[in-house]
DORO-300611 format. One record per residue (C-alpha): residue number from 0; x, y, z. Coordinates in steps of 0.5 Angstrom, whole numbers. Each point is the difference from the previous one (the first is absolute). Layout:
# residues N
[atom NUM,[X,Y,Z]],
...
END
This chain:
# residues 146
[atom 0,[17,98,-8]],
[atom 1,[-1,-6,5]],
[atom 2,[5,-5,3]],
[atom 3,[-1,-7,1]],
[atom 4,[-2,1,8]],
[atom 5,[-6,3,-3]],
[atom 6,[-3,-6,-2]],
[atom 7,[-3,-5,5]],
[atom 8,[4,-6,-1]],
[atom 9,[-1,-6,6]],
[atom 10,[6,-5,-1]],
[atom 11,[-3,-4,6]],
[atom 12,[3,-1,7]],
[atom 13,[3,-7,-2]],
[atom 14,[-4,-3,6]],
[atom 15,[-3,-5,-4]],
[atom 16,[-7,2,1]],
[atom 17,[-5,-3,-5]],
[atom 18,[-2,6,-4]],
[atom 19,[-6,0,-5]],
[atom 20,[1,3,-7]],
[atom 21,[-7,-4,-2]],
[atom 22,[3,-5,-5]],
[atom 23,[-1,-6,5]],
[atom 24,[-8,1,-1]],
[atom 25,[0,-1,-8]],
[atom 26,[4,-6,1]],
[atom 27,[-5,-3,5]],
[atom 28,[-6,1,-4]],
[atom 29,[4,-3,-6]],
[atom 30,[1,-6,5]],
[atom 31,[-8,0,1]],
[atom 32,[-1,0,-7]],
[atom 33,[5,-6,-1]],
[atom 34,[-3,-4,6]],
[atom 35,[-7,1,-3]],
[atom 36,[3,-3,-7]],
[atom 37,[3,-6,4]],
[atom 38,[-7,-2,3]],
[atom 39,[-4,1,-6]],
[atom 40,[5,-4,-5]],
[atom 41,[6,-2,3]],
[atom 42,[4,6,-3]],
[atom 43,[7,1,3]],
[atom 44,[3,7,0]],
[atom 45,[7,2,1]],
[atom 46,[1,8,2]],
[atom 47,[7,2,-1]],
[atom 48,[2,5,6]],
[atom 49,[7,1,-2]],
[atom 50,[-3,4,-6]],
[atom 51,[-5,4,4]],
[atom 52,[3,7,2]],
[atom 53,[-2,0,7]],
[atom 54,[2,6,4]],
[atom 55,[4,-1,7]],
[atom 56,[-4,-4,4]],
[atom 57,[-5,-3,-5]],
[atom 58,[3,-7,0]],
[atom 59,[0,-1,7]],
[atom 60,[-7,3,1]],
[atom 61,[-3,-5,-5]],
[atom 62,[4,-6,3]],
[atom 63,[-2,2,7]],
[atom 64,[-7,1,-2]],
[atom 65,[0,-7,-4]],
[atom 66,[3,-3,7]],
[atom 67,[3,-7,1]],
[atom 68,[-3,-7,-1]],
[atom 69,[2,-6,2]],
[atom 70,[4,-3,-6]],
[atom 71,[7,2,-2]],
[atom 72,[5,-4,-4]],
[atom 73,[7,2,-3]],
[atom 74,[3,-3,-6]],
[atom 75,[7,1,-1]],
[atom 76,[2,0,-8]],
[atom 77,[5,5,-2]],
[atom 78,[-2,4,6]],
[atom 79,[-6,0,5]],
[atom 80,[-7,0,-2]],
[atom 81,[-5,1,6]],
[atom 82,[-7,-1,-1]],
[atom 83,[-4,2,6]],
[atom 84,[-8,-1,1]],
[atom 85,[-3,7,2]],
[atom 86,[-6,0,5]],
[atom 87,[-4,1,-6]],
[atom 88,[-2,-7,-3]],
[atom 89,[3,-1,-7]],
[atom 90,[4,6,0]],
[atom 91,[8,-2,0]],
[atom 92,[6,4,1]],
[atom 93,[6,-2,-4]],
[atom 94,[7,3,1]],
[atom 95,[5,-2,-5]],
[atom 96,[7,1,2]],
[atom 97,[7,-1,-3]],
[atom 98,[6,-3,3]],
[atom 99,[2,6,3]],
[atom 100,[-7,1,3]],
[atom 101,[-2,6,-4]],
[atom 102,[-7,0,-2]],
[atom 103,[-1,-2,-8]],
[atom 104,[-8,0,1]],
[atom 105,[-6,1,4]],
[atom 106,[-6,-3,-2]],
[atom 107,[-7,-1,3]],
[atom 108,[-3,-6,-3]],
[atom 109,[-8,-1,1]],
[atom 110,[-1,-8,0]],
[atom 111,[-1,-6,3]],
[atom 112,[7,-2,0]],
[atom 113,[6,4,-3]],
[atom 114,[2,-3,-6]],
[atom 115,[7,0,3]],
[atom 116,[-2,-5,5]],
[atom 117,[-3,-5,-5]],
[atom 118,[4,-6,-2]],
[atom 119,[2,0,-7]],
[atom 120,[-2,-5,-5]],
[atom 121,[7,-2,-2]],
[atom 122,[2,-1,8]],
[atom 123,[-6,-5,0]],
[atom 124,[2,-4,-5]],
[atom 125,[6,-2,4]],
[atom 126,[-3,-1,6]],
[atom 127,[-2,-7,0]],
[atom 128,[7,-2,-3]],
[atom 129,[3,4,6]],
[atom 130,[-5,-4,5]],
[atom 131,[2,-7,-3]],
[atom 132,[7,2,1]],
[atom 133,[-1,1,7]],
[atom 134,[-4,-6,1]],
[atom 135,[5,-4,-3]],
[atom 136,[4,-2,6]],
[atom 137,[-6,-1,5]],
[atom 138,[0,-7,1]],
[atom 139,[-6,-4,-1]],
[atom 140,[-3,5,-6]],
[atom 141,[1,-2,-7]],
[atom 142,[-1,5,-5]],
[atom 143,[-6,0,-4]],
[atom 144,[1,-1,-8]],
[atom 145,[-3,6,-4]],
END
């Protein structure tokens, strides 16, 4: 009978190194196919990274390989959501957190602009009225009749 000490188990050093368990590469190929669909017919793709069984270090490796782009936005609604462009044009990292800063979801969006950053139609409907209200007190301007 063998004991647990006979099994080669590596729990890691805890040093924070990026270990490659091979799960980042398939996601990169999925992103490549999604980019081809976006180019060919405008089809956006969302990849839910929270549902992928990454090994230790895989998520960090994937995010490291994607790099950091030039655009970042934070939306504060029931917790912070950070939308960050990666160094790959058209690939966006969307990190949803609750009010306690616990991650709710981590997604990659392959699109020209993430849906979360688009102005909602119901907000557009009140945009003119809001602007008219702000222009009202400005002297010398009259509000146009609609």
